[in-house]
C-alpha positions as CSV (number, residue, x, y, z in Angstrom):
1,M,-0.5,-0.1,0.0
2,I,1.5,3.3,-1.0
3,R,1.0,6.1,1.7
4,L,2.4,9.7,1.5
5,G,5.8,10.0,3.0
6,M,7.1,6.6,2.7
7,F,10.5,5.8,1.3
8,L,10.8,2.7,-2.0
9,G,13.9,1.5,-2.4
10,D,15.8,3.0,1.1
11,R,15.6,6.5,-1.4
12,Y,12.3,8.0,-2.9
13,E,10.1,9.4,-0.5
14,I,6.7,9.4,-2.0
15,L,5.3,13.4,-2.4
16,E,1.9,12.9,-4.0
17,K,-0.4,11.2,-6.4
18,I,-0.4,12.8,-9.7
19,G,-2.0,10.7,-12.2
20,S,-3.6,6.9,-12.3
21,G,-3.8,4.6,-15.7
22,G,-5.7,1.2,-16.5
23,M,-2.9,-0.6,-14.7
24,S,-0.3,1.8,-13.0
25,E,-0.7,4.8,-10.4
26,V,2.4,7.4,-11.3
27,Y,3.7,9.7,-7.8
28,R,5.8,12.8,-7.4
29,A,9.1,11.6,-5.2
30,R,12.0,12.9,-4.1
31,D,15.6,10.8,-4.6
32,H,17.2,12.2,-1.6
33,R,20.4,10.0,-2.9
34,L,20.2,12.3,-6.0
35,N,18.7,15.1,-4.6
36,R,15.9,15.3,-6.8
37,D,12.2,14.9,-8.0
38,V,11.4,12.1,-10.3
39,A,8.1,10.4,-11.1
40,I,7.3,6.8,-9.5
41,K,5.1,4.3,-11.9
42,V,3.6,1.3,-9.2
43,L,1.7,-1.4,-10.6
44,K,-2.1,-1.5,-8.7
45,Q,-2.6,-3.4,-6.3
46,E,-5.2,-5.8,-7.8
47,F,-3.2,-6.7,-10.3
48,N,0.2,-7.7,-7.9
49,S,-1.5,-11.5,-7.9
50,D,-1.5,-11.2,-11.9
51,R,2.0,-12.7,-13.4
52,S,0.6,-11.4,-16.7
53,F,0.3,-7.9,-15.5
54,I,3.3,-8.2,-13.9
55,G,5.4,-9.3,-16.8
56,K,3.1,-6.5,-19.0
57,F,4.6,-4.0,-16.3
58,R,8.8,-4.9,-16.7
59,T,8.3,-5.7,-20.1
60,E,7.8,-1.7,-20.3
61,A,10.0,-1.0,-17.4
62,H,12.5,-3.1,-19.8
63,A,11.4,-1.7,-23.2
64,A,12.1,2.0,-22.0
65,A,14.8,1.3,-20.0
66,C,17.5,0.2,-22.5
67,L,16.9,3.9,-24.3
68,S,18.3,6.8,-23.5
69,H,17.3,9.6,-25.5
70,P,16.8,13.6,-24.9
71,N,13.4,13.1,-26.4
72,I,12.4,9.9,-24.5
73,V,11.1,9.9,-21.2
74,H,14.1,8.4,-19.4
75,V,13.6,5.3,-17.0
76,F,15.9,5.8,-14.4
77,D,15.6,2.2,-11.8
78,V,13.0,-0.9,-11.3
79,G,12.4,-2.2,-8.1
80,D,9.8,-4.1,-6.2
81,E,9.3,-4.1,-2.6
82,E,7.0,-5.7,-0.2
83,D,4.6,-6.3,-3.7
84,I,5.4,-3.2,-4.8
85,H,6.2,-3.3,-8.6
86,Y,7.6,0.3,-9.5
87,I,9.5,2.3,-12.1
88,V,11.0,5.3,-11.4
89,M,10.8,7.8,-14.5
90,E,12.3,11.5,-15.4
91,L,9.6,13.6,-14.3
92,V,8.6,16.6,-17.0
93,E,6.8,19.0,-16.5
94,G,4.4,20.3,-19.5
95,I,1.5,19.0,-21.6
96,T,0.6,16.7,-23.9
97,L,0.8,17.3,-27.9
98,K,-2.7,16.2,-27.5
99,T,-3.8,19.5,-25.4
100,Y,-1.6,22.3,-27.2
101,I,-3.6,20.8,-30.3
102,S,-6.7,21.2,-28.7
103,R,-5.9,24.8,-27.5
104,K,-4.5,26.3,-30.3
105,G,-6.4,24.0,-32.8
106,K,-3.8,23.5,-35.1
107,L,-0.1,24.1,-35.6
108,E,1.8,26.5,-37.3
109,I,4.1,24.7,-40.5
110,R,7.4,25.5,-39.0
111,E,6.6,24.4,-35.4
112,T,4.7,20.8,-36.7
113,I,8.1,20.3,-38.8
114,G,10.2,20.8,-35.7
115,I,7.7,19.1,-32.9
116,A,7.6,16.0,-35.6
117,M,11.6,16.3,-36.3
118,Q,11.9,15.5,-32.3
119,V,9.4,12.8,-32.1
120,A,11.1,10.8,-35.0
121,Q,14.2,11.0,-33.2
122,G,13.5,9.6,-30.6
123,I,11.3,6.5,-32.6
124,E,14.8,6.6,-34.2
125,A,16.8,5.8,-31.2
126,A,13.8,3.2,-30.0
127,H,14.1,1.6,-33.7
128,E,17.7,1.6,-33.6
129,Q,17.4,-0.6,-29.9
130,H,14.5,-2.6,-31.9
131,I,12.0,-1.7,-29.9
132,V,8.4,-0.7,-32.1
133,H,6.5,1.3,-29.9
134,R,3.4,0.4,-31.5
135,D,1.1,3.0,-30.0
136,I,2.2,6.5,-31.3
137,K,-0.2,9.2,-30.5
138,P,-0.4,12.5,-29.6
139,Q,-1.6,11.9,-25.5
140,N,2.0,10.2,-25.8
141,I,4.1,13.1,-26.6
142,I,4.8,15.2,-24.0
143,I,6.2,18.9,-24.8
144,S,7.4,20.1,-21.8
145,R,7.6,23.9,-20.2
146,D,11.2,24.4,-22.2
147,G,9.8,23.4,-25.3
148,K,12.0,19.4,-25.4
149,V,9.7,17.3,-26.7
150,K,9.2,13.5,-25.4
151,V,8.2,10.5,-26.5
152,T,6.4,8.1,-23.3
153,D,4.5,5.4,-22.8
154,F,6.4,2.2,-24.2
155,G,3.8,0.0,-22.4
156,I,3.2,-2.2,-25.7
157,A,6.3,-1.9,-26.8
158,K,7.9,-5.0,-28.3
159,A,11.4,-6.0,-29.5
160,A,11.6,-5.8,-33.2
161,T,13.9,-9.0,-34.9
162,N,14.8,-9.2,-38.6
163,E,11.4,-10.7,-39.4
164,T,7.6,-9.5,-38.3
165,I,5.8,-9.2,-35.0
166,T,2.5,-10.8,-35.2
167,S,0.2,-9.5,-32.6
168,S,-3.6,-8.6,-31.9
169,T,-2.2,-6.3,-29.7
170,M,-3.4,-2.3,-30.7
171,G,-2.7,1.1,-30.0
172,S,-5.5,4.2,-30.0
173,V,-7.2,3.4,-32.9
174,H,-7.6,6.8,-34.7
175,Y,-3.4,6.3,-34.8
176,I,-3.0,2.3,-35.6
177,S,-1.8,1.3,-38.8
178,P,-4.1,-0.8,-40.9
179,E,-1.7,-3.8,-40.2
180,Q,-2.7,-3.2,-36.9
181,A,-6.3,-3.0,-37.7
182,R,-6.4,-6.5,-39.2
183,G,-4.4,-7.4,-36.0
184,G,-1.5,-8.9,-38.3
185,Y,2.2,-8.1,-38.7
186,C,3.6,-4.6,-37.5
187,D,7.4,-3.4,-37.5
188,E,9.3,-0.2,-37.3
189,R,6.7,1.2,-40.2
190,S,3.6,0.9,-38.3
191,D,5.1,3.8,-35.7
192,I,5.6,5.7,-39.1
193,Y,2.0,5.5,-40.5
194,S,1.2,6.3,-36.6
195,L,3.5,9.5,-36.6
196,G,1.6,10.5,-40.0
197,I,-1.6,10.6,-38.7
198,T,0.0,12.3,-35.9
199,I,1.4,15.1,-38.2
200,Y,-1.5,14.9,-40.2
201,E,-3.7,16.0,-37.1
202,M,-1.0,18.7,-36.1
203,L,-1.3,20.2,-39.6
204,T,-5.3,20.6,-40.1
205,G,-6.4,20.2,-36.0
206,Q,-8.3,16.7,-36.6
207,V,-7.7,13.2,-37.4
208,P,-8.1,12.0,-41.1
209,F,-10.8,9.1,-40.2
210,E,-13.7,9.5,-38.1
211,G,-16.8,6.7,-37.0
212,D,-19.3,6.0,-35.2
213,S,-17.7,3.2,-33.4
214,A,-14.2,2.6,-33.2
215,V,-14.6,-0.8,-35.8
216,S,-15.7,1.5,-38.2
217,V,-12.7,3.8,-37.8
218,A,-10.6,0.8,-38.0
219,L,-12.2,0.1,-41.3
220,L,-11.4,3.3,-42.7
221,H,-7.6,2.9,-41.9
222,I,-7.7,-0.8,-43.8
223,Q,-9.3,0.7,-47.1
224,G,-10.6,4.3,-46.3
225,E,-9.6,7.2,-48.7
226,M,-7.9,9.3,-46.6
227,V,-8.7,13.3,-47.4
228,S,-5.4,15.4,-48.4
229,P,-4.2,17.6,-45.0
230,R,-4.3,20.2,-48.0
231,K,-8.2,20.4,-48.7
232,Y,-8.0,21.8,-44.7
233,E,-5.6,23.8,-44.7
234,P,-3.8,24.8,-48.2
235,M,-1.4,26.9,-46.8
236,I,0.2,23.4,-46.4
237,P,3.0,23.1,-48.6
238,V,3.7,20.6,-51.1
239,S,6.8,18.7,-49.7
240,L,4.9,18.4,-46.3
241,E,1.8,17.4,-48.1
242,K,3.7,14.5,-49.6
243,I,5.5,13.6,-46.4
244,V,2.3,12.5,-44.5
245,L,0.8,10.9,-47.7
246,K,3.9,9.1,-47.9
247,C,3.5,7.9,-44.2
248,T,0.4,6.8,-44.1
249,Q,-0.1,4.8,-47.4
250,K,-1.9,0.9,-46.4
251,K,1.1,-0.9,-48.1
252,P,3.8,-1.0,-45.3
253,E,6.1,-1.1,-48.0
254,M,5.0,2.3,-49.8
255,R,5.6,4.4,-47.0
256,Y,9.2,5.5,-45.7
257,R,11.9,2.3,-45.1
258,T,12.9,4.0,-41.9
259,V,12.5,6.7,-40.0
260,T,15.9,8.2,-40.8
261,E,14.4,8.5,-44.3
262,L,11.7,10.4,-42.8
263,I,13.7,13.3,-40.5
264,E,15.5,14.1,-43.7
265,N,13.3,14.5,-46.1
266,L,11.3,16.8,-42.6
267,K,14.8,18.8,-42.6
268,R,14.5,19.8,-46.5
269,A,10.8,20.8,-45.9
270,L,12.0,22.8,-43.5
271,M,14.5,24.5,-46.1
272,T,12.6,24.3,-49.2
273,P,8.8,23.5,-48.7
274,D,7.9,24.3,-51.7
275,E,10.1,22.0,-53.2
276,D,8.3,18.6,-55.0
277,F,11.0,16.7,-53.5
278,V,9.3,13.5,-52.0
279,H,9.0,10.6,-54.0
280,M,5.8,8.4,-53.8
281,G,6.0,4.9,-55.1
282,T,3.7,2.7,-57.0
283,V,2.1,-0.2,-56.5
284,N,0.4,-3.0,-58.9
285,S,-3.5,-2.7,-58.9
286,N,-4.1,-5.7,-61.1
287,G,-4.4,-8.5,-58.8
288,P,-7.5,-10.6,-57.5
289,T,-9.5,-9.2,-55.1
290,R,-9.4,-10.6,-51.8
291,I,-12.2,-11.5,-49.3
292,M,-10.8,-11.3,-45.7
293,S,-11.3,-14.8,-44.2
294,Q,-13.0,-15.5,-41.0
295,E,-9.6,-16.2,-39.4
296,E,-8.5,-12.5,-40.0
297,V,-12.1,-11.1,-39.1
298,N,-11.4,-13.3,-35.8
299,Q,-8.2,-11.3,-35.5
300,I,-9.6,-8.1,-34.8
301,R,-12.1,-9.0,-32.8
302,S,-9.9,-10.7,-30.4
303,G,-8.3,-7.5,-30.7
304,A,-11.0,-6.1,-29.8
305,A,-12.2,-7.6,-27.1
306,A,-8.5,-7.2,-25.8
307,M,-9.3,-3.5,-25.8
308,K,-12.5,-3.9,-24.4
309,D,-11.7,-5.7,-21.5
310,G,-9.0,-2.8,-20.5
311,E,-6.0,-5.1,-21.1
312,E,-4.0,-2.1,-22.7
313,E,-4.9,0.5,-20.1
314,R,-2.0,1.5,-19.6
315,A,-0.4,4.0,-17.3
316,L,0.3,7.7,-17.9
317,S,-1.6,6.8,-21.7
318,D,-4.5,9.4,-22.5
319,G,-5.8,10.0,-18.8
320,D,-2.4,9.5,-16.6
321,Y,-0.1,12.2,-17.9
322,D,-3.7,14.9,-19.2
323,R,-4.4,14.3,-15.6
324,Y,-0.2,14.6,-14.1
325,Y,0.3,17.9,-16.3
326,G,-3.1,19.7,-15.5
327,D,-5.1,19.2,-18.6
328,E,-8.6,19.3,-17.6
329,E,-10.1,17.6,-21.0
330,E,-10.2,14.0,-20.8
331,E,-9.7,12.4,-24.6
332,A,-12.3,9.9,-25.8
333,R,-11.4,6.3,-25.4
334,Y,-12.2,3.9,-28.5
335,Q,-12.5,0.9,-28.1
336,L,-12.8,-1.9,-31.7
337,D,-16.5,-3.4,-30.6
338,Y,-19.3,-4.4,-32.6
339,D,-21.8,-7.2,-32.9
340,E,-21.2,-10.8,-33.7
341,E,-23.1,-10.5,-36.8
342,D,-20.9,-7.2,-38.2
343,E,-19.8,-8.7,-42.1
344,M,-16.1,-7.3,-42.9
345,F,-14.7,-7.9,-46.2
346,F,-11.9,-6.3,-47.3
347,D,-11.7,-6.1,-51.4
348,D,-8.0,-5.7,-52.6
349,D,-9.4,-4.8,-56.7
350,E,-12.6,-4.6,-59.0
351,E,-11.7,-7.5,-60.9
352,D,-13.9,-10.7,-59.8
353,D,-12.5,-14.3,-60.4
354,E,-15.2,-16.2,-63.0
355,E,-15.2,-19.1,-61.1
356,E,-17.0,-17.1,-57.8
357,E,-19.2,-15.7,-60.2
358,S,-20.4,-19.1,-61.5
359,R,-21.4,-20.3,-57.9
360,K,-23.3,-16.5,-57.4
361,S,-25.5,-17.7,-60.9
362,D,-25.9,-21.3,-59.6
363,R,-27.7,-19.8,-56.5
364,I,-29.6,-17.1,-57.7
365,Y,-31.3,-19.6,-60.2
366,A,-32.5,-22.1,-56.7
367,I,-33.8,-19.1,-54.6
368,V,-35.9,-17.6,-58.1
369,G,-37.3,-21.2,-58.4
370,I,-37.9,-21.9,-54.3
371,G,-39.8,-18.4,-54.6
372,V,-42.0,-19.2,-57.7
373,A,-42.8,-22.3,-55.8
374,V,-43.4,-20.5,-52.9
375,V,-46.1,-18.7,-54.2
376,I,-47.3,-21.2,-56.0
377,V,-48.4,-23.1,-52.8
378,L,-49.4,-19.4,-51.2
379,L,-51.8,-18.9,-53.8
380,A,-53.8,-22.1,-53.7
381,L,-54.2,-22.2,-50.0
382,F,-55.6,-18.2,-50.7
383,I,-57.8,-20.1,-53.0
384,M,-58.8,-22.6,-50.7
385,G,-59.0,-20.6,-47.7
386,K,-61.7,-18.6,-49.5
387,T,-63.5,-21.2,-50.6
388,F,-64.5,-23.1,-47.4
389,G,-64.7,-19.6,-45.6
390,W,-60.4,-20.2,-43.8
391,F,-60.2,-16.4,-43.6
392,D,-62.8,-14.0,-42.5
393,F,-61.8,-10.7,-44.0
394,S,-64.3,-8.5,-42.8
395,S,-64.3,-8.9,-38.7
396,G,-61.4,-7.6,-36.4
397,S,-59.3,-7.0,-39.4
398,K,-58.8,-3.3,-37.9
399,A,-57.8,-5.2,-34.6
400,E,-55.4,-7.7,-36.0
401,E,-54.0,-4.0,-38.1
402,E,-53.8,-2.6,-34.8
403,S,-52.1,-5.3,-32.8
404,S,-49.8,-6.2,-35.6
405,Q,-48.7,-2.4,-35.7
406,A,-48.3,-2.3,-32.0
407,E,-46.1,-5.2,-32.2
408,E,-44.2,-4.0,-35.1
409,S,-43.6,-0.4,-33.3
410,L,-42.6,-2.3,-30.1
411,G,-39.9,-4.7,-31.3
412,T,-37.8,-1.6,-33.5
413,E,-39.1,1.6,-31.7
414,V,-38.1,2.1,-28.6
415,V,-38.5,5.8,-25.8
416,M,-35.5,7.8,-26.0
417,P,-34.7,8.5,-21.8
418,N,-33.2,11.6,-20.2
419,L,-29.3,11.0,-20.1
420,L,-28.5,14.9,-19.0
421,G,-26.4,15.4,-16.3
422,K,-25.2,11.3,-16.4
423,T,-22.2,9.9,-16.7
424,L,-20.6,8.2,-20.2
425,D,-21.2,4.6,-17.9
426,E,-24.6,5.7,-16.5
427,A,-25.7,6.5,-19.9
428,E,-24.0,3.2,-21.4
429,K,-25.7,0.9,-18.8
430,E,-29.5,3.0,-19.6
431,L,-29.2,2.6,-23.1
432,E,-28.1,-1.5,-23.3
433,P,-31.3,-2.9,-22.9
434,L,-32.9,-0.6,-26.1
435,D,-29.8,-1.6,-28.3
436,L,-28.7,2.3,-28.9
437,E,-25.2,3.2,-28.8
438,L,-23.7,6.8,-28.2
439,R,-21.5,8.7,-30.2
440,L,-19.4,11.5,-28.2
441,S,-18.3,15.3,-28.9
442,Y,-16.8,17.4,-26.0
443,S,-17.8,20.7,-24.9
444,E,-16.9,23.3,-22.8
445,S,-20.2,24.0,-19.8
446,E,-20.1,25.8,-16.8
447,N,-23.6,24.0,-15.7
448,Y,-22.3,20.7,-15.8
449,K,-19.5,18.4,-13.9
450,D,-16.2,17.2,-16.3
451,G,-17.3,13.3,-17.7
452,E,-21.7,14.9,-17.4
453,I,-23.5,15.1,-20.7
454,M,-24.8,18.2,-21.2
455,E,-26.4,17.7,-25.0
456,Q,-28.9,15.0,-26.8
457,E,-29.7,14.6,-30.2
458,F,-33.2,13.4,-29.5
459,P,-35.1,15.1,-26.0
460,E,-36.5,12.4,-23.6
461,G,-39.8,11.1,-24.4
462,T,-39.0,10.3,-28.7
463,S,-39.1,7.3,-30.0
464,V,-36.2,6.2,-32.1
465,K,-35.5,3.0,-33.8
466,R,-33.0,-0.2,-32.3
467,H,-29.7,0.3,-32.6
468,T,-30.1,4.2,-33.4
469,V,-26.8,6.1,-32.8
470,I,-27.5,8.6,-30.5
471,K,-24.9,11.6,-30.7
472,V,-24.4,13.5,-27.2
473,T,-22.1,16.3,-26.2
474,V,-20.4,14.7,-22.6
475,S,-18.7,18.0,-20.5
476,K,-15.3,18.8,-20.1
477,G,-16.3,21.7,-17.4
478,S,-15.7,25.0,-17.4
479,T,-12.1,26.3,-18.5
480,E,-13.3,29.1,-16.1
481,T,-11.4,28.9,-12.7
482,K,-9.9,31.7,-10.2
483,V,-6.4,31.9,-8.2
484,P,-7.2,30.3,-5.2
485,D,-6.7,33.2,-2.5
486,D,-5.6,30.9,0.4
487,L,-2.1,30.4,-0.9
488,I,0.2,33.1,1.2
489,G,2.4,31.2,3.6
490,M,1.9,27.7,1.9
491,T,4.8,25.3,1.1
492,R,5.7,24.7,-2.5
493,E,4.2,21.6,-2.1
494,Q,1.3,23.1,-1.1
495,A,0.8,25.9,-2.8
496,L,1.4,23.2,-6.1
497,K,-1.4,21.0,-5.0
498,A,-3.8,23.8,-4.7
499,L,-2.9,25.2,-8.0
500,R,-3.5,21.6,-10.1
501,D,-6.6,21.3,-8.0
502,A,-7.8,24.6,-9.4
503,G,-6.2,24.0,-12.9
504,L,-3.8,25.9,-13.0
505,D,0.2,25.4,-13.7
506,A,2.7,26.5,-11.1
507,E,5.9,28.5,-11.9
508,F,8.4,29.1,-8.7
509,D,10.7,32.5,-8.1
510,E,11.9,33.8,-4.5
511,I,11.6,37.5,-3.6
512,F,12.2,39.0,0.0
513,S,9.4,39.5,2.5
514,D,9.4,41.2,6.1
515,S,6.7,39.3,6.7
516,V,6.0,36.2,5.5
517,E,8.6,33.1,6.6
518,E,11.7,31.6,4.8
519,G,10.5,28.9,2.0
520,K,6.9,29.6,2.2
521,V,4.2,31.5,-0.7
522,A,4.3,35.7,0.1
523,K,3.5,36.7,-3.3
524,V,1.3,35.7,-6.9
525,S,1.2,37.1,-9.7
526,P,-1.7,37.5,-11.1
527,G,-3.1,37.9,-7.7
528,L,-5.0,35.9,-5.1
529,G,-8.6,35.3,-6.1
530,T,-7.9,36.5,-9.8
531,A,-10.2,34.7,-12.6
532,A,-7.9,33.1,-15.4
533,T,-8.5,29.9,-17.6
534,I,-7.7,26.2,-16.4
535,G,-4.3,25.9,-17.8
536,D,-2.9,29.3,-17.2
537,K,0.2,30.2,-15.4
538,V,0.7,31.7,-12.3
539,T,3.8,32.8,-10.3
540,V,4.1,31.9,-6.8
541,Y,6.8,33.5,-5.3
542,L,8.6,32.1,-2.1
543,S,9.7,33.7,0.4
544,K,13.3,34.4,1.1
545,G,13.2,35.7,4.7
546,E,14.0,39.5,5.5
547,E,16.3,41.6,3.2
548,T,19.3,42.3,4.0
549,K,20.0,46.4,2.1
550,T,22.5,47.7,1.7
551,A,23.7,51.3,1.6
552,T,27.3,53.2,0.8
553,V,28.8,55.3,3.5
554,P,29.5,59.1,2.2
555,Q,32.1,61.2,2.5
556,L,31.8,63.3,5.1
557,L,34.9,65.0,5.7
558,G,34.9,68.8,5.7
559,K,31.3,69.3,5.8
560,S,29.3,70.4,8.7
561,E,27.5,68.8,11.3
562,N,24.2,69.4,10.2
563,R,25.4,68.3,6.7
564,A,27.0,65.4,7.8
565,R,23.8,64.3,9.8
566,Q,21.5,65.1,6.8
567,E,23.9,63.0,3.8
568,L,23.9,60.3,6.2
569,T,19.7,60.3,6.6
570,D,19.5,60.5,3.0
571,A,21.8,57.5,2.3
572,K,19.7,55.2,5.2
573,L,22.7,55.8,7.6
574,E,22.2,57.1,11.2
575,A,24.8,59.0,13.1
576,G,26.6,57.5,16.0
577,S,28.4,59.3,18.6
578,V,29.8,62.6,17.4
579,T,32.7,64.6,19.4
580,E,35.0,67.2,19.2
581,D,38.9,67.9,19.0
582,Y,41.3,70.0,17.8
583,S,42.5,69.9,13.8
584,S,45.1,71.8,12.1
585,D,43.8,71.0,9.3
586,Y,40.0,71.4,9.3
587,E,38.4,74.2,10.4
588,K,36.3,74.3,13.3
589,G,33.0,72.7,13.0
590,E,34.3,71.0,10.5
591,V,33.8,66.9,10.3
592,M,37.4,65.9,10.6
593,S,37.5,62.2,10.3
594,Q,34.4,59.1,10.6
595,S,34.7,55.6,12.0
596,I,33.5,54.4,8.8
597,R,35.7,55.0,5.7
598,S,33.6,56.7,3.0
599,G,32.4,54.4,-0.1
600,S,31.9,51.6,2.3
601,T,29.1,49.2,1.5
602,V,27.3,48.8,4.6
603,E,23.5,47.4,5.8
604,E,21.2,49.5,6.3
605,G,20.5,51.9,9.4
606,T,23.7,51.5,10.8
607,K,25.7,54.2,12.8
608,V,28.3,56.2,11.8
609,D,30.9,58.4,13.9
610,F,32.8,61.1,13.4
611,V,34.4,64.0,14.9
612,V,33.6,67.7,14.4
613,S,36.8,70.1,14.6
614,L,37.9,72.7,17.6
615,G,39.6,74.7,15.1
616,K,43.6,74.7,15.8
617,K,44.3,74.3,19.7
618,D,45.8,77.3,21.9
619,T,49.4,75.4,22.4
620,T,50.9,78.6,24.9
621,V,50.9,78.4,28.5
622,R,51.2,81.3,31.2
623,L,54.1,81.0,33.2
624,P,53.3,81.0,36.4
625,D,54.3,83.9,39.4
626,V,56.8,81.4,41.5
627,L,59.2,84.2,43.0
628,G,60.1,83.9,46.7
629,E,58.6,80.0,46.3
630,S,61.0,77.3,47.1
631,E,62.9,75.4,44.5
632,A,60.8,72.5,44.5
633,N,57.4,74.4,44.7
634,A,58.7,76.2,41.9
635,V,59.7,73.4,39.7
636,A,56.4,71.9,40.1
637,A,54.2,74.7,39.5
638,I,56.0,75.4,36.5
639,R,56.4,71.7,35.4
640,N,52.2,71.3,35.4
641,A,52.2,74.5,33.3
642,G,53.3,72.9,31.1
643,L,56.4,74.4,30.5
644,E,60.1,72.6,32.0
645,P,61.7,73.9,34.4
646,V,65.6,74.6,34.6
647,V,67.6,75.3,38.2
648,G,69.9,77.9,37.3
649,R,73.2,79.5,39.2
650,S,72.5,80.3,43.2
651,V,73.1,84.2,44.4
652,Y,73.2,86.2,47.2
653,S,70.1,88.5,48.1
654,D,69.5,90.0,51.2
655,T,66.1,90.3,49.7
656,V,65.4,86.6,49.5
657,P,65.6,84.4,52.0
658,A,68.2,81.8,51.7
659,G,66.1,78.7,49.4
660,L,63.5,80.7,47.6
661,V,63.6,81.9,44.0
662,V,65.1,85.3,43.5
663,E,64.8,85.7,39.9
664,M,62.7,83.6,36.8
665,E,64.3,83.8,33.1
666,H,60.8,85.3,32.6
667,D,58.4,87.7,34.0
668,P,55.4,86.0,35.3
669,G,52.7,85.8,33.3
670,T,54.2,85.9,30.1
671,R,52.8,82.8,27.6
672,L,55.2,81.0,26.3
673,E,55.0,77.7,23.8
674,A,54.3,74.4,26.1
675,G,57.4,72.7,26.8
676,T,59.2,75.6,26.7
677,T,62.2,75.5,29.0
678,V,62.2,78.3,31.8
679,E,65.2,79.6,34.2
680,I,65.2,80.2,37.8
681,Y,67.4,81.9,40.6
682,V,67.9,80.3,44.2
683,S,68.3,82.8,46.9
684,M,71.6,82.1,49.0
685,G,70.8,84.2,51.7
686,P,72.6,87.8,52.1
687,R,76.2,88.2,51.2
688,P,78.6,87.1,55.0
689,T,80.0,90.0,56.0
690,E,83.1,89.0,57.8
691,A,85.6,86.7,55.7
692,P,87.1,83.6,57.8
693,T,90.2,83.7,59.2
694,T,91.8,81.3,57.2
695,A,90.3,82.8,53.9
696,A,93.0,85.0,51.7
697,P,91.8,88.9,51.8
698,D,89.4,90.3,49.5
699,P,90.6,91.7,46.7
700,V,90.4,95.0,46.1
701,V,87.9,96.5,44.2
702,P,89.0,100.0,42.2
703,D,85.8,102.1,41.8
704,P,83.4,102.3,39.3
705,P,83.5,104.7,37.1
706,E,82.1,107.8,37.4
707,D,79.4,107.5,33.7
708,P,76.7,106.5,34.7
709,G,76.0,105.2,30.9
710,Q,79.3,102.7,31.7
711,Q,77.6,101.1,34.7
712,E,76.0,98.4,33.9
713,S,72.3,97.6,35.5
714,P,72.3,94.7,38.4
715,G,69.4,93.3,36.2
716,G,71.8,92.9,32.9
717,A,71.8,89.9,31.5
718,E,75.6,89.8,32.3
719,N,75.0,89.6,35.9
720,P,71.1,88.7,36.3
721,G,69.2,89.0,39.9
722,D,70.8,92.0,41.5
723,G,73.9,92.5,40.2
724,N,75.5,91.0,43.3
725,S,77.3,87.8,42.1
726,A,79.2,85.6,44.2
727,E,82.6,86.2,41.1
728,N,82.1,89.9,41.6
729,P,80.4,90.6,44.1
730,L,79.2,94.8,44.2
731,P,79.6,96.4,47.5
732,D,78.3,96.2,50.1
733,Q,75.8,98.9,50.6
734,N,76.0,99.1,54.2
735,M,80.0,99.1,54.3
């Protein structure tokens, strides 16, 4: 039993169910070993005990696993685990070619050739491995979002040998080759026929053969005349028309021998579309008429029964990939079904055999003779009855006539029931006892659900003959939808599922969001609740979390404080700490430094500190007055003022006690440059009055000159202080 979240092979995590077919179901899974999403096809549980189904399932896996080509859906792995048989395949995001044609009506010439070439290249790769697909049709061709075309579903593929293949298995009736319809042989040229029908549909928007039943379509493939695609679309170039006609020849030997030849012609048609270069072969049409044998008829019937029983219903055929890739249009499933009394003869020629003609003549003569005898007998009985009164023609004739008419009506006509709003299964069950058959067409409807009958050819209560084919229109549902209004805050997987449920395709992108958690839906385009058409693409933006916005730091140096603050605000930054300091380079009031260099990239809102200049700093200091201070105090005071004190010579002083400053180099209060050296002079006290006894007598000092101009002042530079020095003391005034 498959459950969401379970692991297969210890590596594939089942994420969600994305499709279902006749014998399998398809899931999206995560390959944790290679970190990628894959598609896993799982055989349904009811077939696990059927060896034939398991064998068919494995045959598909082996047929596709040996193929590796860009135009073929890759098979990565095959496994079984606890009665679960599965195939791991490439996960392709896109739509089927059938859906693409349905949406566009018909394709342009160059687009048709491009798609056909890619499909042919995929088929060519399969044929090189001696594998015949046998079910080429638009439903089995995927167009990915990047425009890559891929062939899928090798469910009924078989390996080919040098001999032809004989099998009762048939593909979809609108695309099968005549030899498949007969239940006879098929080889690589059968795929070429089906591809030709697919190209026809791309060019015209319709298949070449339509009928009331699958049998009638199959017969048209065998003996019907195909209308040239140019009659539907005159713009189709002659080269492409002949390519289609050569691909769809009734006899395989009249078609392209290989897909490689077809690819070459397609390339040439792309380059020179109006050139008539396709060589059409000829066949001998003078052979005898051939009537199909009962064995051949039985082969077709057995093939039809096989299809009707669902043996060839395969996963990822019509419905699977349509549902998988969001296509709301369910393709009609045609089955070969007919009554036992159906007679099918296939004439190859117009000429009749003489012996057969003779036998027919004999039978005619015999029948005529018997008829004449019967008429004579009836006439005799009538005369005798009239004579002896056996028949009473006067009484009860009217009642008998009415009774006869009623019985005839009861036997040939039925009352039409109401089919509106019923599913096809319900309608078929109701019509079966009435011997009525259905012919389907599809249309959009807002009043009927997908798959319900929205119109019927004959109204309810109408009398219709038995075995009448009743035309009904089946609803494809409405193409109108809307973008879900609850996507915001969903995870990627939740949003993808919600959009698929609404019939919309999802495309993912990322944006920053301050309000939505990282990894969840922050925005969708078109917006929530917007009206849309099924199949439209919706862009889903997943949150990357809060955006780290950056800014460039501006140049603040030399600007005023107010200007600096404004520029920071304009740059979505903030002013941090603002201080002041002296600067010899910047005028007072200008920013002299900033904490983050200009031009740096920082997060928005970052704070930038800066310093405002006080101008040039005054480096002069005032010389303190230290006269009369002790030497130690004077030195300390001068040093504290930022000057460098120097103690000079000691001098005698009668007014200043010894040990105190008696003189300074500069006057007190003078402003000097910081660090300037200032010399001070310390008093030795008064000059001694008596000389020591042992001392030598004082030298005789001559009187100073009488001219006052020649006398040095006591405070001169030559004799600082009061002029009394130890070397040349002045005469004591007291002497």
